[in-house]
N, C-alpha and C positions, 0 to 999 in steps of 0.2 A: 213579514218574516224570514218567511221561505221562500224568501231571494234574496235575501243577506241569507241564510243559510245554502245555499245553493253555489251564492256567487267564492263566501268561505270556503269551499267546501271544494271547487276549482281552481283553488288561491295552492291551497293545499296541494292536489293534484299537481298542480304543473310546476311546481318548487326541488328544484334537483336533491338528488338524496344524492350527498358525497357518498363513495367506498371506497374502502382503502383498494388501494395495487393488487392485485390481481400475480401472481407466480406464477412466468408463461411457463414455456420451455425451456428459453435461453438458458433463464435464473435456472435449473436446476442441470441442465445440463454446461451450464460452466457450477455450478455446484459441483457434480460430477469432474465433473475434467484439476478441478481442487483438488479432491478428495486425491484423489488419481493421483496431484504430482506429489504433494506431500508425504503418501505415503512414500512413494519414488524415493524421493527425494531419502526420509530416512526410513528406511529401512534397504537404503545401494548394498550394505557389504552382509548384507543376509541374500543377494538374489543371482544366483547363475551369472552373475559378471564377469570378464578378466580386469584383469587392471586397467585402469582407463590411461597409461603412462608405458605400460609397457612398446615399450618399441621394435621393429621392426621390417625394415628394409628394407625388405625382399617384397614385400605385401602395400609396399604404398597403395593408397588411390583403390585398390579393386571394390570391386562392386559387392553389393550388395546379397547374400550367401542365409546357407545356414551355421555356421560358424558366423560368422559376424554379419546378424543381423541389417544394419545402416551401412554397414561398407568398410572402407577404413580408411584413415586423414594420409595425410603429405610423410606423417614419418610414421608411419601401418601401424597410428593408435585404429582401437579397438573406436568409430564413436559412437555407437548405444550408449558405454557402458559410458566417456567424457561429456555426452547429452545428458546420463542419469545426477553421475558424480559434481557434472556441472551445473544442474534443476538444485543441489542440493548449497553450494553456494554462491544463489541467484540470488535462490529464498531466505537466506539466510541473511542475504544485507535489507535480504527486502523487506520481511519483517522487523526481525528486532535495529533498522534505523529506523523508521517509522514507534516503533515502542520505544527509542527513542528520546524522538520530536513529542508524542502527544503523551508524555512523563510531563518533562520541563519544558512543554511551550500548552499543558491543559494547564499542572496546573499553577501559571502565575497568567492566562486567562481566566481563570476563578476567580482570586485572587488579588487586580489589577478592576473583573467589571463589578465582584459584591466590591472590597473596599474603595475602588475609585479616586477620585484626587488625585492628590502628590503623585502616588504608588503607582498610578493609572500613565501619568504620567514619561517616566522612565518607563515603566518596559515596551507599553508603547514606539518611548523611538530610540532605547534597548533595541527590538523588533525592527524600526524601520531602518536603522543602519544597517543594521542585521545581513536587511534585504536591499539598502543601498547598493552592495557587491554583485556582476552577476554570480552567480551558484555555480556554472562547472568552472568558469575559473580560477573562480577563489577552492572548489577539490579542484580543482590541476596542483594549485598553489599546496593547501597542505599536505596536499599524497608525496606531490615530489621532494617538500623541505623531508618533511616522516617519516618515508618510506613508505615503498608499501605491506601491508599485511590490512588479512580480513580485518580484523583491530579498529586500524585509522581510517578503510574505508566507513565501518561501517559506522564512527563516530562521525566522523568529518561530515557526511549525508542526515546522523542525525539528527546534525544539531543545523545542518539546512531549513532542515525541516520544519521545523522546532516556532516562525514564524507563522507558520502555516491555520499551527496548529491549537498557537496562543491566540488568532483570532476566533476561530473556527469558538475555543472552549468562553472569551471574551462576552461576543454574541449572543450565543446562550446563556449565559450566567447574568446580560444586560437585562433582558424578556423574561427573568426566569425574583431579578432581586427583589422587585415589585412584587411576590403576587403573592397570594391571598396566605395559603400556608405558611413561605417565606417569616409574612411580616406575625402572626400565627405564632412563629416556633419564638421569635425574637419576645412577641409581649411574656409568654412564661419563663426567658428567662433564659434563655436558650443563650451557647456558646456562642464565637464564630466557628469556631471549629465547629463546634455541633456542626446548628450550619450549614457548611460549605461541606462534612463528609454526608452525613445524615438523608438530607434537604435537596442540597443544591445537586452533589453529588450523580446519584445514580434517576436523576431528572438532562444532565451535562454527558451524561455517561456514550449515552445513546446516538448524539449525533455527531460526537468526536470517535466514537469504532465505527459508521458512516464512511468520514470522513476518512479512518482509519487505512481500514482498504481498497478508499483512491487511494493514499500517500503507500502501499507498496506498491501496486497501480504500480507510479509514478519511479519509483525509488528504484524499482525492478529494470526500470529506465535506464537511467539514472546513472548506472553497477556495471550496468549495458555497454552506455557509450563510452565507460573513464572504458575500463573491461581494453571494448575497440581500438581506445587512443593508445593502449598496453600502458597503461595507470594500476589498469586493478590489485585481484592478490595473481601472487609472481609464480613463474611455471617454477613443478609440474603441473599445478593445479590449476584447472579448466572449471571457465565462468561461462556460463551460453553468451559473454560479448565477442569476454575473450577466440573461440570457437569461431564470430562470425572472422571478427578481425585476420584473425589466420585462414580459413576459407573462402576467403577475397584473395591471396591469392594462387585460388584453384577450380578459380570462375567458366576458366575456360576450358579448363579439364571432367572438375566435379562442380556441380554448380551446387547438388547433394551440399559438401560442407561447406555450406556458408547457408545453404536455405535452408537445410532442415533442422538447427537453436535459431532460426531466424523466424522459422515457425511455430516453434518452444513458445518462443517469450510474448508472439502473438497470442498465442490461445488461454497463455496466461496474464498477461495483459487485461487481456479481453476480458475474461471473465470475472478480475479481480473490483475490474471496470461493473462490470454486470450486476453483480455479489452488493459492491459498492451502493448504487443509485437504486438499485431496491429498496438497500437498508436506509435508505435518503433519502423517497417517499413514502416508506414507512414509519423515519419520527419525524417526516414535518411535524414540526409545531400547527401548519395554517390548518395543514388538515382533519386536528380534534383539537379539544380542550386534552394537556397532560393530564 
């Protein structure tokens, strides 16, 4: 008996204990940068900044100074003011476009994963058709046809993100639709709407939120690529992508005009990726029971 108890204790002792991922300094640094850039973009009108559209051809490509913290661009506009106001455009598209995707794609994915059958085939087939088009080329074609505007850019990028959110929501719903709490709710006579909203949505929302943050990072890059190609928001409004595109003409004279917005975009995308990866690890259903 003593030998049996000893072997059991040894087995328990060597069994690894699954621990939740630690929130390291990189995560908190990403949170700090995200809060800073969001606050700067939201309160740009209240900051003591010069107008980002005022030009002074006599001060073209001026170096950094107390008057112009990051210097001026090729048209004499304050680079720091353009960087802050450009963050407003990049973050508006980066946040609103995935919001469209998570709303439409999340709803379709939950319905497809819950009802299955023909509805799932129709939704999955329509998303496959949308994924069959190269997203960047499709965005270029639609924006070129509809015209350059912040609304058009946000809507097209949001529609392109719908299939990814649909698949995440459908996969999460499939793992939950046959769980005990859903079967118990059905046995008690709960309606489909109540089960979807009260039982499934709170559990599906966390994986969608983690994927939403990753989608924000991807959308900022997509907006920057479209603006770099000249199909973003129309001038004189600036975004990080358009600033990089304008700065490439001054790489030999003033490379900071392209590198500074590129660094700002890199830090923002990296921060959203770090936050999204951490939340995805924390909300992974394989880490424990829901």
